[in-house]
TORFIDO-799754 format. One record per residue (C-alpha): residue number from 1; x, y, z. Coordinates in steps of 0.1 Angstrom, whole numbers. Layout:
N
<rec><n>NUM</n><u>X</u><v>Y</v><w>Z</w></rec>
...
//
This chain:
141
<rec><n>1</n><u>58</u><v>986</v><w>-2442</w></rec>
<rec><n>2</n><u>25</u><v>972</v><w>-2457</w></rec>
<rec><n>3</n><u>23</u><v>1005</v><w>-2477</w></rec>
<rec><n>4</n><u>57</u><v>1000</v><w>-2492</w></rec>
<rec><n>5</n><u>51</u><v>962</v><w>-2501</w></rec>
<rec><n>6</n><u>18</u><v>977</v><w>-2519</w></rec>
<rec><n>7</n><u>38</u><v>1003</v><w>-2535</w></rec>
<rec><n>8</n><u>63</u><v>977</v><w>-2549</w></rec>
<rec><n>9</n><u>34</u><v>962</v><w>-2570</w></rec>
<rec><n>10</n><u>27</u><v>932</v><w>-2546</w></rec>
<rec><n>11</n><u>-8</u><v>941</v><w>-2541</w></rec>
<rec><n>12</n><u>-27</u><v>949</v><w>-2509</w></rec>
<rec><n>13</n><u>-35</u><v>913</v><w>-2501</w></rec>
<rec><n>14</n><u>3</u><v>905</v><w>-2500</w></rec>
<rec><n>15</n><u>10</u><v>935</v><w>-2479</w></rec>
<rec><n>16</n><u>-19</u><v>928</v><w>-2454</w></rec>
<rec><n>17</n><u>-7</u><v>892</v><w>-2451</w></rec>
<rec><n>18</n><u>28</u><v>903</v><w>-2444</w></rec>
<rec><n>19</n><u>17</u><v>928</v><w>-2417</w></rec>
<rec><n>20</n><u>-7</u><v>901</v><w>-2401</w></rec>
<rec><n>21</n><u>18</u><v>874</v><w>-2398</w></rec>
<rec><n>22</n><u>47</u><v>896</v><w>-2384</w></rec>
<rec><n>23</n><u>22</u><v>917</v><w>-2361</w></rec>
<rec><n>24</n><u>10</u><v>880</v><w>-2347</w></rec>
<rec><n>25</n><u>45</u><v>873</v><w>-2337</w></rec>
<rec><n>26</n><u>60</u><v>908</v><w>-2326</w></rec>
<rec><n>27</n><u>32</u><v>914</v><w>-2300</w></rec>
<rec><n>28</n><u>39</u><v>883</v><w>-2278</w></rec>
<rec><n>29</n><u>76</u><v>885</v><w>-2285</w></rec>
<rec><n>30</n><u>79</u><v>920</v><w>-2275</w></rec>
<rec><n>31</n><u>60</u><v>911</v><w>-2240</w></rec>
<rec><n>32</n><u>79</u><v>882</v><w>-2234</w></rec>
<rec><n>33</n><u>114</u><v>901</v><w>-2241</w></rec>
<rec><n>34</n><u>103</u><v>929</v><w>-2218</w></rec>
<rec><n>35</n><u>95</u><v>906</v><w>-2189</w></rec>
<rec><n>36</n><u>122</u><v>882</v><w>-2194</w></rec>
<rec><n>37</n><u>148</u><v>908</v><w>-2193</w></rec>
<rec><n>38</n><u>136</u><v>925</v><w>-2161</w></rec>
<rec><n>39</n><u>165</u><v>926</v><w>-2138</w></rec>
<rec><n>40</n><u>144</u><v>921</v><w>-2108</w></rec>
<rec><n>41</n><u>120</u><v>895</v><w>-2091</w></rec>
<rec><n>42</n><u>87</u><v>893</v><w>-2111</w></rec>
<rec><n>43</n><u>54</u><v>895</v><w>-2094</w></rec>
<rec><n>44</n><u>31</u><v>865</v><w>-2097</w></rec>
<rec><n>45</n><u>9</u><v>885</v><w>-2124</w></rec>
<rec><n>46</n><u>40</u><v>891</v><w>-2143</w></rec>
<rec><n>47</n><u>50</u><v>855</v><w>-2144</w></rec>
<rec><n>48</n><u>17</u><v>846</v><w>-2155</w></rec>
<rec><n>49</n><u>19</u><v>872</v><w>-2183</w></rec>
<rec><n>50</n><u>54</u><v>859</v><w>-2193</w></rec>
<rec><n>51</n><u>42</u><v>823</v><w>-2193</w></rec>
<rec><n>52</n><u>12</u><v>833</v><w>-2216</w></rec>
<rec><n>53</n><u>33</u><v>856</v><w>-2239</w></rec>
<rec><n>54</n><u>57</u><v>826</v><w>-2245</w></rec>
<rec><n>55</n><u>29</u><v>802</v><w>-2252</w></rec>
<rec><n>56</n><u>14</u><v>828</v><w>-2275</w></rec>
<rec><n>57</n><u>46</u><v>833</v><w>-2293</w></rec>
<rec><n>58</n><u>51</u><v>796</v><w>-2300</w></rec>
<rec><n>59</n><u>17</u><v>792</v><w>-2312</w></rec>
<rec><n>60</n><u>20</u><v>826</v><w>-2334</w></rec>
<rec><n>61</n><u>54</u><v>814</v><w>-2348</w></rec>
<rec><n>62</n><u>42</u><v>782</v><w>-2361</w></rec>
<rec><n>63</n><u>10</u><v>796</v><w>-2375</w></rec>
<rec><n>64</n><u>27</u><v>827</v><w>-2393</w></rec>
<rec><n>65</n><u>57</u><v>808</v><w>-2404</w></rec>
<rec><n>66</n><u>46</u><v>772</v><w>-2412</w></rec>
<rec><n>67</n><u>77</u><v>764</v><w>-2434</w></rec>
<rec><n>68</n><u>98</u><v>774</v><w>-2402</w></rec>
<rec><n>69</n><u>79</u><v>753</v><w>-2378</w></rec>
<rec><n>70</n><u>111</u><v>738</v><w>-2364</w></rec>
<rec><n>71</n><u>121</u><v>765</v><w>-2339</w></rec>
<rec><n>72</n><u>156</u><v>779</v><w>-2335</w></rec>
<rec><n>73</n><u>173</u><v>772</v><w>-2304</w></rec>
<rec><n>74</n><u>168</u><v>806</v><w>-2291</w></rec>
<rec><n>75</n><u>131</u><v>807</v><w>-2300</w></rec>
<rec><n>76</n><u>129</u><v>771</v><w>-2285</w></rec>
<rec><n>77</n><u>144</u><v>782</v><w>-2254</w></rec>
<rec><n>78</n><u>119</u><v>813</v><w>-2250</w></rec>
<rec><n>79</n><u>90</u><v>791</v><w>-2259</w></rec>
<rec><n>80</n><u>98</u><v>761</v><w>-2234</w></rec>
<rec><n>81</n><u>128</u><v>770</v><w>-2210</w></rec>
<rec><n>82</n><u>117</u><v>805</v><w>-2200</w></rec>
<rec><n>83</n><u>82</u><v>796</v><w>-2188</w></rec>
<rec><n>84</n><u>95</u><v>767</v><w>-2166</w></rec>
<rec><n>85</n><u>126</u><v>785</v><w>-2151</w></rec>
<rec><n>86</n><u>108</u><v>817</v><w>-2143</w></rec>
<rec><n>87</n><u>82</u><v>797</v><w>-2123</w></rec>
<rec><n>88</n><u>111</u><v>782</v><w>-2103</w></rec>
<rec><n>89</n><u>133</u><v>813</v><w>-2102</w></rec>
<rec><n>90</n><u>107</u><v>840</v><w>-2103</w></rec>
<rec><n>91</n><u>128</u><v>858</v><w>-2126</w></rec>
<rec><n>92</n><u>150</u><v>853</v><w>-2157</w></rec>
<rec><n>93</n><u>165</u><v>888</v><w>-2161</w></rec>
<rec><n>94</n><u>185</u><v>887</v><w>-2131</w></rec>
<rec><n>95</n><u>205</u><v>859</v><w>-2145</w></rec>
<rec><n>96</n><u>214</u><v>876</v><w>-2176</w></rec>
<rec><n>97</n><u>238</u><v>903</v><w>-2186</w></rec>
<rec><n>98</n><u>213</u><v>931</v><w>-2178</w></rec>
<rec><n>99</n><u>209</u><v>916</v><w>-2144</w></rec>
<rec><n>100</n><u>245</u><v>913</v><w>-2136</w></rec>
<rec><n>101</n><u>249</u><v>949</v><w>-2146</w></rec>
<rec><n>102</n><u>219</u><v>960</v><w>-2124</w></rec>
<rec><n>103</n><u>234</u><v>938</v><w>-2096</w></rec>
<rec><n>104</n><u>268</u><v>956</v><w>-2098</w></rec>
<rec><n>105</n><u>260</u><v>989</v><w>-2078</w></rec>
<rec><n>106</n><u>244</u><v>968</v><w>-2050</w></rec>
<rec><n>107</n><u>273</u><v>945</v><w>-2050</w></rec>
<rec><n>108</n><u>296</u><v>976</v><w>-2048</w></rec>
<rec><n>109</n><u>276</u><v>991</v><w>-2019</w></rec>
<rec><n>110</n><u>275</u><v>958</v><w>-2001</w></rec>
<rec><n>111</n><u>313</u><v>955</v><w>-2003</w></rec>
<rec><n>112</n><u>320</u><v>989</v><w>-1991</w></rec>
<rec><n>113</n><u>302</u><v>983</v><w>-1960</w></rec>
<rec><n>114</n><u>328</u><v>954</v><w>-1953</w></rec>
<rec><n>115</n><u>359</u><v>969</v><w>-1967</w></rec>
<rec><n>116</n><u>376</u><v>971</v><w>-1934</w></rec>
<rec><n>117</n><u>375</u><v>935</v><w>-1929</w></rec>
<rec><n>118</n><u>407</u><v>916</v><w>-1933</w></rec>
<rec><n>119</n><u>398</u><v>880</v><w>-1936</w></rec>
<rec><n>120</n><u>389</u><v>876</v><w>-1971</w></rec>
<rec><n>121</n><u>364</u><v>848</v><w>-1966</w></rec>
<rec><n>122</n><u>346</u><v>865</v><w>-1938</w></rec>
<rec><n>123</n><u>347</u><v>895</v><w>-1959</w></rec>
<rec><n>124</n><u>330</u><v>878</v><w>-1988</w></rec>
<rec><n>125</n><u>304</u><v>861</v><w>-1965</w></rec>
<rec><n>126</n><u>295</u><v>894</v><w>-1949</w></rec>
<rec><n>127</n><u>293</u><v>912</v><w>-1983</w></rec>
<rec><n>128</n><u>269</u><v>886</v><w>-1996</w></rec>
<rec><n>129</n><u>250</u><v>889</v><w>-1965</w></rec>
<rec><n>130</n><u>246</u><v>926</v><w>-1970</w></rec>
<rec><n>131</n><u>236</u><v>919</v><w>-2007</w></rec>
<rec><n>132</n><u>212</u><v>894</v><w>-1997</w></rec>
<rec><n>133</n><u>196</u><v>918</v><w>-1971</w></rec>
<rec><n>134</n><u>195</u><v>945</v><w>-1998</w></rec>
<rec><n>135</n><u>181</u><v>924</v><w>-2025</w></rec>
<rec><n>136</n><u>158</u><v>897</v><w>-2009</w></rec>
<rec><n>137</n><u>155</u><v>882</v><w>-2044</w></rec>
<rec><n>138</n><u>156</u><v>847</v><w>-2036</w></rec>
<rec><n>139</n><u>135</u><v>846</v><w>-2007</w></rec>
<rec><n>140</n><u>108</u><v>822</v><w>-2010</w></rec>
<rec><n>141</n><u>70</u><v>830</v><w>-2001</w></rec>
//
């Protein structure tokens, strides 16, 4: 991209500045998105990495785009809410679309185990118990 900008006649300093600004944001954004979308319980080290990536993203955004220092709602959520919530729930990705898609086969397997039960409330409770045993996602240390 920097080469294309330079080829358009803007000069290498403009091209280098463009590359540095965007690279500073894309690195922590990629790390944060990867960990935030993981449809599983995160390890403590991954939680620390996600929190650090979110903090770095906020700083890089404000430095790289000073005219856009007011964060969009999505960026504000990524910078402020994600670190707070991942510390509480040990995951963000489980609560999104990817997490629900990843949960579906486990839910189906759990409900297949209790399919012969006639009482719908007891069936749901037993299915949830089976699912919880499979996942152990919300267990606290």
